[in-house]
VEXLUMVO-486775 format. One record per residue: residue number from 1; residue in three letters; x, y, z of N, C-alpha, C in turn. Coordinates in Angstrom, 1 decimal. Each point is the difference from the previous one (the first is absolute). Example, Ala and Ser with C-alpha at 12.3 -4.5 7.8 and 13.67 -1.06 7.14 Angstrom:
BEGIN
(1 'ALA' (13.2 -5.7 7.8) (-0.9 1.2 0.0) (0.9 1.2 0.0))
(2 'SER' (-0.4 1.1 -0.7) (0.9 1.1 0.0) (-0.8 1.1 0.8))
//
This chain:
BEGIN
(1 'MET' (94.9 70.2 53.7) (-0.5 0.3 -0.7) (-0.5 0.6 -0.6))
(2 'LYS' (-0.3 0.0 -1.4) (0.4 1.0 -0.8) (-1.6 0.7 0.5))
(3 'THR' (0.1 1.8 -0.3) (-1.0 0.7 0.7) (-0.5 0.9 -1.9))
(4 'GLY' (-0.9 0.6 0.2) (-0.6 0.8 -0.8) (-1.3 -0.7 -1.1))
(5 'THR' (-0.9 0.4 -0.7) (-0.6 -0.1 -0.9) (0.0 -1.6 -0.6))
(6 'LEU' (0.0 -0.7 -0.9) (0.3 -1.1 -1.1) (-1.4 -0.4 -0.3))
(7 'LEU' (-1.3 0.0 0.0) (-0.7 0.2 -1.1) (-1.0 1.1 0.4))
(8 'SER' (-0.7 0.6 -1.4) (-0.9 1.1 0.7) (-1.2 -0.2 -1.3))
(9 'ILE' (-1.6 -0.1 0.5) (-0.6 -0.5 -1.3) (-1.4 1.3 1.0))
(10 'GLU' (-0.2 0.3 -1.3) (-0.3 1.6 -0.7) (-2.0 0.3 -0.2))
(11 'ASN' (-0.5 -0.1 0.5) (-1.1 0.4 -0.4) (-0.9 -1.6 -1.1))
(12 'LEU' (0.6 -1.1 0.2) (-0.4 -1.2 -0.7) (-1.6 -0.3 -0.2))
(13 'ASN' (-0.6 0.5 -1.5) (-1.0 -1.1 -0.3) (-0.3 -0.8 -0.9))
(14 'LYS' (-0.7 -0.9 0.5) (0.1 -0.9 -1.3) (-1.9 -0.5 0.1))
(15 'HIS' (-0.3 -0.1 -1.1) (-1.5 -0.4 0.0) (-0.5 -1.3 -0.9))
(16 'PHE' (-0.3 -1.4 0.2) (-0.5 -0.9 -0.1) (-1.3 -0.1 -1.1))
(17 'ASP' (-0.7 0.5 -0.8) (-0.9 0.0 -0.5) (-1.5 0.8 1.2))
(18 'GLY' (0.4 1.3 0.1) (-0.6 0.8 1.0) (0.3 -0.5 1.1))
(19 'ILE' (1.0 -0.6 0.5) (0.2 -0.5 1.4) (1.4 0.7 0.2))
(20 'LYS' (-0.2 0.7 1.1) (1.2 0.7 0.5) (0.8 -0.9 0.4))
(21 'ALA' (1.0 -1.0 -0.3) (1.2 -0.2 1.3) (0.9 0.5 0.4))
(22 'LEU' (-0.2 1.3 -0.8) (1.6 0.9 0.9) (-0.6 1.2 -0.1))
(23 'ASP' (0.0 0.4 1.4) (-1.4 1.5 -0.6) (1.4 0.9 0.7))
(24 'ASP' (0.8 1.0 -1.0) (0.8 0.8 0.6) (1.0 -0.2 1.2))
(25 'PHE' (0.6 -1.1 -0.2) (0.2 -0.7 1.4) (2.2 0.6 0.1))
(26 'SER' (0.0 0.6 0.9) (1.5 0.3 0.0) (0.4 -0.5 1.7))
(27 'CYS' (1.8 -0.5 0.1) (0.0 -0.1 0.6) (1.3 -0.3 0.1))
(28 'SER' (1.4 0.4 0.8) (1.5 0.4 -0.2) (0.4 -1.3 0.9))
(29 'VAL' (0.9 -1.0 0.0) (0.9 -0.8 0.9) (1.0 0.2 0.2))
(30 'GLY' (0.5 -0.3 1.0) (1.6 0.5 0.7) (1.1 -1.2 -0.4))
(31 'ARG' (0.5 0.3 -0.4) (1.9 -0.8 -0.1) (0.0 -0.9 1.7))
(32 'GLY' (-0.2 -1.3 -0.4) (-0.2 -1.2 1.5) (-1.0 0.0 0.7))
(33 'GLU' (-0.8 1.1 -0.9) (-1.4 -0.5 0.9) (-0.9 -1.1 -0.8))
(34 'ILE' (-0.7 -0.7 1.4) (-1.1 -1.0 -0.4) (-1.2 0.2 0.0))
(35 'LEU' (-0.8 0.6 -1.1) (-1.1 0.2 0.1) (-1.2 -0.7 -0.1))
(36 'GLY' (-1.1 0.2 0.2) (-0.9 -1.6 0.1) (-1.2 1.1 -0.9))
(37 'LEU' (-0.6 -0.9 -0.9) (-1.1 0.7 -0.8) (-1.7 -1.2 0.4))
(38 'ILE' (-0.9 0.3 0.7) (-1.0 -0.6 0.3) (-1.3 0.5 -0.6))
(39 'GLY' (-0.8 -0.7 0.1) (-1.4 0.2 -0.8) (-0.7 -1.4 -0.1))
(40 'PRO' (-1.4 0.4 -0.2) (-0.7 -1.6 -0.7) (0.7 0.1 -1.6))
(41 'ASN' (-1.2 -1.3 -0.4) (0.4 -0.2 -1.1) (-0.4 0.7 -1.1))
(42 'GLY' (0.3 0.5 -1.0) (-0.1 1.1 -0.8) (0.5 0.9 0.5))
(43 'ALA' (0.6 0.6 1.1) (0.5 1.4 0.0) (0.9 0.9 -0.7))
(44 'GLY' (0.6 -1.1 -1.2) (1.0 0.8 -0.6) (1.4 -0.7 0.3))
(45 'LYS' (0.2 -0.3 0.9) (1.5 -0.2 0.9) (0.8 -0.9 -1.3))
(46 'SER' (-0.5 -1.0 -1.0) (1.0 -0.8 -0.7) (-0.2 0.7 -1.3))
(47 'THR' (-0.7 0.7 -0.2) (-0.2 1.0 -0.8) (1.1 0.8 -0.5))
(48 'LEU' (0.3 1.0 1.5) (1.0 0.6 0.2) (1.2 -0.4 -0.2))
(49 'PHE' (0.5 -0.9 0.1) (0.9 -1.4 -0.2) (0.0 0.3 -1.7))
(50 'ASN' (-0.9 -0.7 -0.4) (-0.1 -0.1 -1.6) (0.5 1.4 -0.6))
(51 'VAL' (-0.8 1.4 0.4) (1.1 0.7 -0.3) (1.1 0.6 0.0))
(52 'VAL' (0.2 -0.5 1.5) (1.6 0.5 0.1) (1.1 0.0 -0.6))
(53 'THR' (-0.2 -1.8 -0.5) (0.8 -0.9 -0.6) (0.1 0.1 -1.2))
(54 'GLY' (-1.4 0.6 -0.7) (-0.2 -0.2 -1.7) (-0.9 -0.5 -0.1))
(55 'PHE' (-0.8 -1.4 0.3) (-0.2 -1.0 -0.4) (-1.3 0.8 -0.5))
(56 'ILE' (-0.8 0.9 0.1) (-1.0 0.7 -0.5) (-0.2 1.4 0.1))
(57 'PRO' (0.0 0.7 -0.8) (-0.4 1.6 0.0) (-0.5 0.7 0.7))
(58 'ARG' (0.5 1.2 0.6) (-0.8 0.4 0.6) (-1.4 1.1 -1.0))
(59 'ASP' (-0.7 0.4 0.7) (-0.9 1.6 -1.0) (1.1 1.0 0.2))
(60 'SER' (0.2 0.3 1.4) (0.9 1.5 0.3) (1.0 -0.3 0.9))
(61 'GLY' (0.3 0.9 0.6) (0.9 -0.2 1.4) (1.2 -0.2 -0.9))
(62 'ALA' (1.0 -0.1 1.2) (1.6 -0.7 0.0) (0.4 -0.5 0.5))
(63 'VAL' (1.1 -0.4 0.1) (1.1 -1.0 0.7) (1.3 0.1 0.1))
(64 'TYR' (0.4 0.5 1.1) (1.7 0.6 -0.3) (0.8 -0.8 1.0))
(65 'LEU' (1.1 -1.1 -0.2) (0.8 -0.9 0.4) (1.3 0.6 0.2))
(66 'LYS' (1.0 0.6 1.8) (1.1 0.6 -0.4) (-0.5 1.4 -0.5))
(67 'GLY' (-0.5 0.3 0.1) (-0.4 1.4 -1.2) (-0.4 0.1 -1.3))
(68 'GLN' (0.3 -1.1 -0.1) (-0.2 -0.2 -2.1) (-1.1 -0.5 -0.2))
(69 'ASN' (-0.6 0.2 -0.5) (-1.4 -0.1 -0.8) (-0.2 -1.3 -0.8))
(70 'ILE' (-0.5 -0.7 0.6) (-0.3 -1.8 -0.7) (-0.9 0.1 -0.2))
(71 'THR' (-1.6 1.3 -0.4) (-0.9 -0.8 -0.2) (-0.4 0.2 -1.3))
(72 'GLY' (-0.7 -0.9 -1.2) (-0.1 -0.8 -1.4) (1.5 -1.1 0.1))
(73 'LYS' (0.8 -0.2 0.7) (0.7 -0.7 -0.7) (-0.1 -1.2 0.4))
(74 'PRO' (1.0 -0.8 -1.2) (-0.6 -1.6 0.2) (0.6 -0.7 1.0))
(75 'PRO' (-0.7 -1.3 0.4) (0.4 -0.8 1.7) (1.1 0.3 -0.3))
(76 'TYR' (0.5 -0.6 -1.3) (1.7 -0.7 0.3) (0.7 1.2 0.7))
(77 'LYS' (-0.2 1.2 -0.9) (1.0 1.2 0.5) (-0.4 0.6 1.6))
(78 'ILE' (-1.1 -0.4 0.6) (-0.1 0.4 1.0) (0.5 -0.9 0.7))
(79 'THR' (0.2 -1.7 -0.2) (0.5 -0.7 0.8) (1.6 0.4 0.3))
(80 'GLN' (0.8 0.4 -1.1) (0.7 0.4 -0.5) (0.7 1.2 0.8))
(81 'GLY' (-1.0 0.6 0.4) (0.3 1.3 1.0) (-0.1 -0.5 1.2))
(82 'GLY' (-0.6 -1.2 0.6) (0.7 -0.1 1.3) (-1.5 -0.4 0.7))
(83 'ILE' (-1.0 -0.5 -0.5) (-1.1 -0.5 0.5) (-0.4 -1.0 -0.4))
(84 'ALA' (-0.7 -1.0 0.9) (0.2 -1.9 0.3) (-1.6 0.0 0.3))
(85 'ARG' (-0.8 -0.9 -0.2) (-0.8 -0.2 0.5) (-0.5 -1.9 -0.2))
(86 'THR' (-1.2 0.3 1.1) (-0.9 -1.8 -0.1) (-1.3 0.5 -0.3))
(87 'PHE' (-0.5 -1.0 -0.2) (-1.3 -0.1 -0.2) (-0.8 -0.9 0.5))
(88 'GLN' (-1.4 0.2 0.2) (-1.0 -0.8 0.7) (0.5 -1.3 -0.5))
(89 'ASN' (-0.5 -0.1 -1.6) (0.2 -1.5 -0.5) (1.5 0.3 -0.3))
(90 'LEU' (0.9 -1.1 0.6) (0.8 -0.1 0.0) (0.9 -0.6 -1.1))
(91 'ARG' (0.9 0.9 -0.6) (0.7 -0.3 -1.1) (1.0 -0.3 -0.2))
(92 'LEU' (0.1 -1.6 0.6) (1.3 -0.7 -0.1) (-0.2 -0.7 -1.2))
(93 'LEU' (1.6 -0.5 -0.4) (0.3 -0.8 -0.8) (-0.3 -1.5 0.4))
(94 'ARG' (-1.3 -0.4 0.5) (-0.3 -1.5 0.6) (0.8 -0.9 -0.6))
(95 'GLN' (0.1 -0.4 -1.6) (1.1 -1.0 -0.2) (1.3 0.2 -0.1))
(96 'MET' (0.5 1.0 1.2) (1.4 0.3 0.1) (0.3 -0.1 1.6))
(97 'THR' (1.4 -0.5 0.1) (0.5 0.0 1.1) (-0.4 1.3 1.3))
(98 'VAL' (0.1 0.1 1.0) (0.1 1.2 1.0) (0.9 0.7 -0.6))
(99 'LEU' (1.4 -0.7 0.0) (0.9 0.5 0.3) (0.4 1.0 -1.6))
(100 'GLU' (-0.8 -0.5 -1.1) (-0.2 0.1 -1.3) (-0.6 1.5 -0.3))
(101 'ASN' (-1.1 -0.1 1.1) (-1.1 0.9 -0.6) (0.9 1.3 1.1))
(102 'VAL' (0.9 -0.6 0.9) (0.7 1.4 0.0) (0.6 0.9 -0.1))
(103 'LEU' (1.0 -0.9 -1.1) (1.3 0.1 -0.8) (-0.8 1.0 -0.9))
(104 'LEU' (-1.0 0.1 -0.6) (-0.8 0.4 -1.4) (0.2 1.5 0.7))
(105 'SER' (-0.9 0.1 1.3) (0.3 1.3 0.7) (1.0 0.9 -1.0))
(106 'TYR' (1.2 -0.5 0.4) (0.9 1.1 0.1) (0.1 0.6 -0.9))
(107 'LYS' (0.5 1.4 -0.2) (-0.1 1.0 -1.4) (0.8 -0.3 -0.3))
(108 'ASN' (1.0 0.5 -1.3) (0.5 0.4 -1.0) (1.0 -1.4 -0.1))
(109 'GLN' (-0.2 -0.9 0.1) (0.5 -1.2 0.1) (1.1 -0.5 -1.7))
(110 'PRO' (1.5 0.2 -0.1) (0.2 -0.2 -0.9) (-0.4 -1.2 -1.1))
(111 'GLY' (-0.3 -1.0 0.2) (-0.8 -1.0 -0.6) (-1.1 0.0 -0.4))
(112 'GLU' (-0.7 1.4 0.0) (-1.5 0.3 -0.6) (0.3 0.6 -1.2))
(113 'ARG' (1.0 0.0 -0.2) (0.4 0.7 -1.5) (1.1 -1.1 -0.9))
(114 'LEU' (-0.8 -0.2 -0.8) (0.6 -1.4 -1.0) (1.8 -0.1 -0.5))
(115 'GLY' (0.1 1.2 -0.1) (1.5 0.4 -0.6) (0.8 -0.2 1.5))
(116 'ASN' (-0.2 -0.1 1.3) (0.5 -0.3 0.9) (0.0 -1.2 0.1))
(117 'ILE' (-0.6 -1.0 -0.6) (0.5 -1.2 0.7) (0.9 -0.2 -1.1))
(118 'PHE' (0.6 0.4 -1.0) (0.4 -0.6 -1.0) (1.7 1.3 0.4))
(119 'LEU' (-0.5 0.7 0.3) (1.8 1.1 0.0) (0.0 0.2 1.6))
(120 'LYS' (-1.0 0.0 1.1) (0.6 0.3 1.1) (-0.5 -1.2 0.8))
(121 'ARG' (0.7 -1.2 -0.5) (-0.7 -1.2 0.7) (0.6 0.2 2.1))
(122 'LYS' (0.8 0.3 -0.2) (0.6 -0.3 1.4) (-0.1 1.5 0.6))
(123 'LYS' (-0.3 0.9 -0.4) (-0.7 1.2 1.1) (-1.8 -1.1 0.3))
(124 'SER' (-0.7 -0.3 -1.1) (-1.2 -0.2 -0.2) (0.0 -1.3 1.3))
(125 'ASP' (1.2 -0.6 0.0) (0.1 -1.6 1.3) (0.4 0.7 0.9))
(126 'GLU' (0.0 1.4 0.1) (1.0 0.4 1.6) (-1.3 0.5 0.8))
(127 'VAL' (-0.9 1.1 -1.0) (-1.0 0.4 0.1) (-1.2 -0.7 1.0))
(128 'GLU' (-0.4 -1.4 -0.3) (-0.5 -0.7 0.0) (0.2 -0.7 0.9))
(129 'ALA' (1.6 -0.5 0.1) (0.0 -0.2 1.3) (0.2 0.8 1.5))
(130 'VAL' (0.1 0.7 0.2) (-0.4 0.9 0.7) (-1.2 0.4 0.2))
(131 'ASN' (-0.6 0.2 -0.6) (-1.5 -0.3 0.0) (-0.9 -0.7 0.3))
(132 'GLY' (0.7 -1.3 -0.1) (0.2 -1.5 0.6) (-0.3 0.3 1.3))
(133 'VAL' (1.0 0.7 0.6) (0.6 -0.1 1.5) (-1.5 1.1 0.4))
(134 'LEU' (0.4 1.3 -0.4) (-1.2 0.5 0.2) (-1.2 -0.3 0.6))
(135 'ALA' (-0.7 -0.9 -1.4) (-1.5 -0.7 0.4) (-0.1 -1.1 0.7))
(136 'MET' (1.0 -0.6 0.5) (0.5 -1.2 1.1) (-0.6 0.9 1.5))
(137 'LEU' (0.7 1.4 0.3) (0.1 0.8 0.9) (-1.1 0.2 0.2))
(138 'LEU' (-0.7 1.2 -0.8) (-1.5 0.2 0.0) (-0.8 -1.3 0.5))
(139 'LEU' (0.0 -1.0 -0.7) (-1.1 -1.0 0.3) (0.3 -0.6 1.7))
(140 'SER' (1.9 0.3 -0.2) (0.2 -0.7 1.6) (-0.9 1.1 1.0))
(141 'GLN' (0.2 1.3 -0.1) (-0.7 0.7 0.9) (-1.4 0.6 0.2))
(142 'ALA' (-0.8 -1.0 -1.3) (-1.1 -0.3 0.3) (-0.8 -1.6 0.6))
(143 'GLY' (1.1 -1.2 -0.3) (-0.2 -0.1 0.7) (-0.1 -1.6 -0.4))
(144 'ILE' (0.5 0.0 -1.2) (-1.1 -0.6 -1.1) (1.4 -0.4 -1.2))
(145 'SER' (0.8 0.2 0.8) (1.5 -0.7 -1.0) (0.0 -1.4 -0.7))
(146 'SER' (-0.8 -0.9 0.7) (0.0 -1.8 0.4) (-1.4 0.1 -1.4))
(147 'LYS' (-0.1 1.0 -0.3) (-1.3 -0.1 -1.1) (0.7 0.6 -1.2))
(148 'ALA' (0.8 0.5 -0.2) (1.4 0.3 -1.0) (-0.8 -1.2 -1.6))
(149 'HIS' (0.3 -1.2 0.6) (0.3 -0.9 -1.6) (-1.6 -0.1 0.0))
(150 'ASP' (-0.7 0.3 0.5) (-1.5 -0.3 0.3) (-0.7 0.0 -1.5))
(151 'MET' (-0.9 0.0 -0.5) (-0.9 0.7 -1.4) (-1.0 0.9 1.2))
(152 'ALA' (-0.1 1.2 -0.5) (-1.1 0.9 0.7) (-1.3 -0.1 0.4))
(153 'SER' (-0.3 -1.5 -1.5) (-1.3 0.0 0.6) (-0.6 -1.0 1.3))
(154 'ASP' (1.4 -0.7 0.4) (-0.2 -0.7 1.1) (0.2 0.6 1.3))
(155 'LEU' (0.3 1.1 -0.2) (-0.2 1.0 1.6) (-1.2 0.0 0.3))
(156 'SER' (-0.2 0.1 1.2) (-1.4 0.5 0.7) (-0.7 1.5 -0.8))
(157 'TYR' (-0.7 0.5 0.4) (-0.4 1.2 -0.7) (0.7 1.2 1.0))
(158 'GLY' (0.2 0.2 1.5) (0.6 0.3 0.4) (1.2 0.2 0.0))
(159 'GLU' (0.6 -1.2 -0.5) (1.3 0.4 -0.2) (0.1 0.5 -1.5))
(160 'GLN' (-0.6 -0.3 -0.9) (-0.1 0.8 -1.4) (-0.1 1.7 0.7))
(161 'LYS' (-1.0 -0.1 0.8) (0.5 1.9 0.0) (0.9 0.0 0.3))
(162 'LEU' (0.5 -0.2 0.9) (1.6 -0.1 0.7) (1.0 0.3 -1.2))
(163 'LEU' (0.3 -1.0 -0.8) (0.4 -0.4 -1.4) (-0.2 1.3 -0.7))
(164 'SER' (-1.4 1.0 -0.2) (-0.1 0.9 -0.6) (0.8 1.3 -0.1))
(165 'VAL' (-0.4 0.0 1.8) (1.0 1.2 0.7) (1.6 -0.3 -0.1))
(166 'VAL' (0.6 -1.0 -0.2) (1.3 0.0 -0.5) (0.2 0.1 -0.8))
(167 'CYS' (-0.7 0.0 -1.0) (0.1 0.4 -1.2) (0.2 1.4 -0.8))
(168 'CYS' (-0.5 0.3 1.2) (-0.4 1.7 -0.1) (1.6 0.3 0.6))
(169 'LEU' (-0.2 0.0 0.8) (1.8 -0.4 0.6) (1.1 0.3 -0.9))
(170 'ALA' (0.2 -1.2 -0.7) (0.9 -0.2 -0.7) (0.4 1.1 -1.5))
(171 'SER' (-1.2 0.4 0.1) (-0.2 1.3 -1.2) (0.7 1.1 0.2))
(172 'GLY' (0.2 0.4 1.2) (1.1 0.9 0.6) (-0.8 1.2 -0.1))
(173 'ALA' (-1.3 -0.2 0.1) (-1.0 1.4 -0.6) (0.0 0.4 2.2))
(174 'GLU' (0.1 1.8 -0.5) (-0.1 0.5 1.5) (-1.7 0.0 0.0))
(175 'LEU' (-0.8 -0.1 -0.7) (-1.0 0.3 0.7) (-1.2 -1.2 -0.2))
(176 'LEU' (-0.1 -0.5 1.0) (-1.1 -1.8 -0.6) (-1.4 0.4 0.8))
(177 'LEU' (-0.7 -0.4 -1.1) (-1.5 0.4 -0.1) (-0.8 -1.4 0.8))
(178 'LEU' (-0.3 -0.7 1.1) (-0.8 -0.9 0.1) (-1.0 -0.5 0.3))
(179 'ASP' (-0.9 -0.8 -1.4) (-1.5 0.4 0.2) (-0.4 -1.4 0.7))
(180 'GLU' (-0.3 0.0 1.2) (-0.6 -0.8 1.1) (1.0 -1.2 0.1))
(181 'PRO' (1.0 0.3 0.5) (1.1 -1.0 0.1) (-0.2 -1.2 0.7))
(182 'VAL' (-1.0 0.9 1.5) (-0.2 -1.6 0.8) (-1.5 -0.2 0.1))
(183 'SER' (-0.7 0.1 -0.9) (-1.6 -0.4 0.1) (0.0 -1.1 -0.1))
(184 'GLY' (-1.1 -0.4 0.7) (-0.2 -1.2 -0.6) (1.0 -1.5 1.2))
(185 'LEU' (1.0 0.6 0.4) (1.2 -1.0 0.4) (-0.3 -0.3 1.8))
(186 'ASN' (0.5 -1.4 0.3) (0.8 -0.1 0.9) (0.2 0.8 1.3))
(187 'PRO' (-0.3 0.1 1.2) (0.6 0.9 0.7) (1.9 -0.1 0.2))
(188 'VAL' (0.3 -1.2 0.1) (1.7 -0.2 -0.1) (0.6 0.7 -1.3))
(189 'MET' (-0.8 -0.1 -1.2) (0.7 0.3 -1.4) (-0.5 1.5 0.4))
(190 'ILE' (-1.2 0.7 0.4) (0.0 1.4 0.1) (0.8 0.8 0.9))
(191 'ASP' (0.6 -0.8 0.9) (1.7 0.6 0.9) (0.8 0.2 -0.9))
(192 'THR' (0.3 -1.4 -0.8) (1.3 0.0 -0.9) (-0.2 1.1 -0.8))
(193 'ILE' (-1.0 0.1 -1.2) (0.3 1.6 -0.6) (0.3 0.9 0.6))
(194 'LEU' (-1.0 0.6 1.0) (0.2 1.0 0.7) (0.7 0.5 0.7))
(195 'ALA' (1.1 -1.6 0.5) (1.5 1.1 0.4) (0.9 -0.3 -1.0))
(196 'LEU' (-0.4 -0.2 -1.3) (0.9 0.0 -1.3) (0.2 1.7 -0.2))
(197 'ILE' (-1.9 0.5 0.1) (-0.3 1.1 -0.8) (0.4 1.0 1.3))
(198 'LYS' (0.4 -0.2 0.9) (-0.2 1.3 1.4) (2.0 -0.1 -0.4))
(199 'LYS' (0.5 -0.9 -0.3) (1.1 0.1 -0.3) (0.6 1.3 -1.1))
(200 'LEU' (-0.4 0.1 -0.9) (-0.1 0.8 -1.1) (0.8 0.8 0.3))
(201 'PRO' (-0.8 1.3 0.8) (0.5 1.5 -0.4) (1.6 0.0 0.6))
(202 'GLU' (0.1 -1.6 0.4) (1.7 0.2 0.8) (0.7 -0.4 -1.3))
(203 'GLU' (0.3 -0.4 -1.1) (-0.1 -0.6 -1.0) (0.0 1.3 -1.2))
(204 'SER' (-0.3 1.1 0.4) (-0.5 1.1 -0.6) (-1.2 0.2 -1.5))
(205 'LYS' (-0.9 -0.9 0.6) (-1.2 -0.1 -1.0) (-1.1 0.7 0.8))
(206 'THR' (-1.3 0.3 -0.7) (-0.8 0.4 0.1) (-1.4 -0.9 -0.5))
(207 'VAL' (-1.5 -0.1 0.9) (-0.3 -1.0 -0.1) (-1.1 1.0 -0.1))
(208 'ILE' (-1.3 -0.5 -1.1) (-1.5 0.2 0.2) (-0.4 -1.0 -0.1))
(209 'LEU' (-0.7 0.0 1.0) (-1.3 -1.7 0.3) (-1.4 0.2 0.2))
(210 'ILE' (-0.7 -0.7 -1.3) (-1.3 -0.6 0.2) (0.1 -0.8 0.9))
(211 'GLU' (-1.4 0.1 1.3) (0.2 -1.0 0.6) (-1.8 0.1 0.4))
(212 'HIS' (-0.8 -1.0 0.0) (-1.0 0.0 1.1) (-0.1 -0.5 1.3))
(213 'ASN' (1.5 -0.5 0.4) (0.1 0.0 1.5) (0.6 0.6 1.0))
(214 'MET' (-0.8 0.6 0.6) (0.0 1.2 0.6) (1.7 -0.4 1.1))
(215 'ASP' (-0.4 -1.0 0.5) (1.3 -0.3 0.9) (0.5 0.0 -0.3))
(216 'ALA' (0.6 -0.4 -1.5) (1.2 0.0 -0.8) (0.6 1.3 -0.6))
(217 'VAL' (-1.1 0.9 -0.3) (0.7 1.1 0.0) (0.1 0.9 1.1))
(218 'ALA' (-0.7 -0.2 1.2) (0.3 0.7 1.2) (1.8 -0.3 0.1))
(219 'GLU' (0.4 -1.0 -0.2) (1.7 -0.8 1.0) (0.5 0.6 -1.3))
(220 'VAL' (-0.2 0.2 -1.2) (1.3 0.4 -0.9) (0.1 1.4 -0.4))
(221 'CYS' (-1.4 0.3 -0.4) (-0.2 1.8 -0.1) (0.3 0.8 1.1))
(222 'SER' (0.7 1.3 -1.1) (-0.1 1.7 1.0) (-1.0 0.4 0.4))
(223 'ARG' (-0.5 -0.1 -1.7) (-0.9 1.1 -0.6) (-1.1 -0.9 -0.7))
(224 'VAL' (-1.3 0.6 0.1) (-1.0 -0.8 -0.8) (-1.2 0.6 -0.9))
(225 'ILE' (-0.2 -0.7 -0.9) (-0.7 1.1 -1.0) (-1.2 -0.9 -0.3))
(226 'ALA' (-1.2 0.8 0.4) (-1.6 -1.2 0.2) (-0.7 1.0 -1.7))
(227 'MET' (0.0 -1.1 -0.7) (-0.8 0.7 -1.5) (-1.3 -0.8 0.1))
(228 'ASP' (-0.9 0.6 -0.8) (-1.3 -0.3 -0.3) (-0.4 0.7 -1.6))
(229 'ALA' (-0.8 -0.8 -0.9) (-0.5 0.8 -0.7) (1.1 0.8 -1.2))
(230 'GLY' (1.3 -1.1 0.5) (0.9 1.1 -1.3) (0.6 1.4 0.9))
(231 'GLN' (-0.6 0.3 1.3) (0.8 0.9 0.4) (0.4 0.1 1.7))
(232 'LYS' (1.2 0.5 0.1) (0.3 0.3 1.7) (-1.1 0.1 0.6))
(233 'ILE' (-0.3 -0.5 1.2) (-0.9 0.7 0.9) (0.9 -0.2 1.9))
(234 'CYS' (0.9 -0.6 -0.1) (0.6 0.2 0.9) (1.6 -0.2 -0.3))
(235 'GLU' (0.6 0.6 1.2) (1.6 -0.2 -0.2) (0.6 0.4 1.6))
(236 'GLY' (0.8 -0.9 0.3) (0.7 -0.1 1.1) (0.5 -1.4 0.8))
(237 'THR' (0.3 0.3 1.3) (0.4 -1.5 0.3) (-0.4 -1.0 0.2))
(238 'PRO' (0.0 -1.2 0.0) (-0.7 -0.8 0.4) (-0.9 -0.2 1.2))
(239 'ALA' (-0.3 0.4 1.0) (-0.8 0.3 1.0) (-0.7 1.1 -0.7))
(240 'GLU' (0.5 0.8 -0.2) (-1.3 1.5 -0.5) (-1.1 -0.7 -1.2))
(241 'VAL' (0.7 -0.4 -0.8) (-0.6 -0.1 -1.1) (-1.0 -1.4 0.2))
(242 'ARG' (0.4 -1.1 0.4) (-1.1 -0.7 0.9) (-1.4 0.3 0.7))
(243 'ASN' (0.7 1.2 0.3) (-1.1 0.2 1.4) (-0.5 1.0 -1.0))
(244 'ASP' (-0.1 0.8 -1.2) (-1.0 1.5 -0.7) (-1.2 -0.4 -0.2))
(245 'PRO' (-1.0 0.4 0.2) (-1.4 -1.0 -0.3) (-0.4 0.2 -1.2))
(246 'ARG' (1.1 0.8 -1.3) (0.2 -0.3 -1.5) (0.3 -1.2 -0.1))
(247 'VAL' (0.7 -0.5 0.5) (1.0 -1.3 -0.4) (-1.1 -1.3 0.7))
(248 'ILE' (-0.3 0.0 1.3) (-1.2 -0.7 0.4) (-1.3 0.3 -0.5))
(249 'GLU' (-0.4 0.9 -0.6) (-1.4 -0.6 -0.9) (0.5 -0.5 -1.3))
(250 'SER' (1.0 0.7 -0.7) (0.2 -0.8 -1.2) (0.7 -1.4 -0.1))
(251 'TYR' (0.7 -0.6 1.1) (0.9 -1.0 -0.5) (0.0 -0.9 1.5))
(252 'LEU' (0.2 0.4 1.4) (-0.1 -0.5 0.9) (-0.9 -0.5 0.5))
(253 'ASP' (-1.1 0.3 -0.2) (-1.4 -0.2 1.0) (-0.3 -1.3 -0.5))
//
C-alpha cells in the first residue's frame, strides 16, 4: 500500500443564498486510507464531494490531487486525473445491461473515437475484449456476474448500489468518493458492499465514504471526520468521533 497524501483540501468555502454549505473546510487524505464523513443532513458532505469533483464551483479555497491543483477544473478533467464517485441518486444507465454499464466506465477506449472504428478496428476490438474479461472479473468479485446480461433497471436497489461501486472500480480511479453506499440496504447487502470496500486499500485504492450508518463506518474506516453546518467539528478514530460530545449533540443524539 502506498503512503503519503493523495488529496488535500484547503479552506474550502461555498455559500448557497447566504447559507454556508462549506465553511473554511480543510482536510487531507492519505494514500490507501478509508476516510469516513459523517454528519446530519445539510452538513455539507455531498457539497464537499460536488466541489472536489468540479460539479459545482467553490467560492474560495483549493483542492490538490497528488500535489496538483485541480481547483476549478471541469469534472471530466478531474475524472481523468484519478477520481471516481457514486451519487445518492444512482446514475446508472438503467436501459443498458449490467455489463454494458461497467464497460462504459473504462477510460480511453479506442472505440470512443470515431476514426478508430474505421482505422484501428482490430485494436478497438482487442481492447473491448480485454475490458469485457476485466468487467466480468469485477462483477464476479462483487458477486453479481450472473446478472451481467440483465438490465440495470431489473436489479434490486442494493444490487444497483453495488453496481455503482463496481463502475467506479472499472474507471481505474485511485480515489473513490462513495456517497452513502449502504444507506437503506438490508444487512446481507451491507455486508457484501462493506467487504468490497474493505479490500480496496490492498488494490492501491483510497476511499472517502459518506455514510449515516455508524456501524458501517466503524467497520471500514480508520479515521472519521464529523461535519456540521459546513464545518469540521471533530476528527479521529470511529470510537473517538462517536463518543465526542459535539458529535452526539449535533448528530447522534
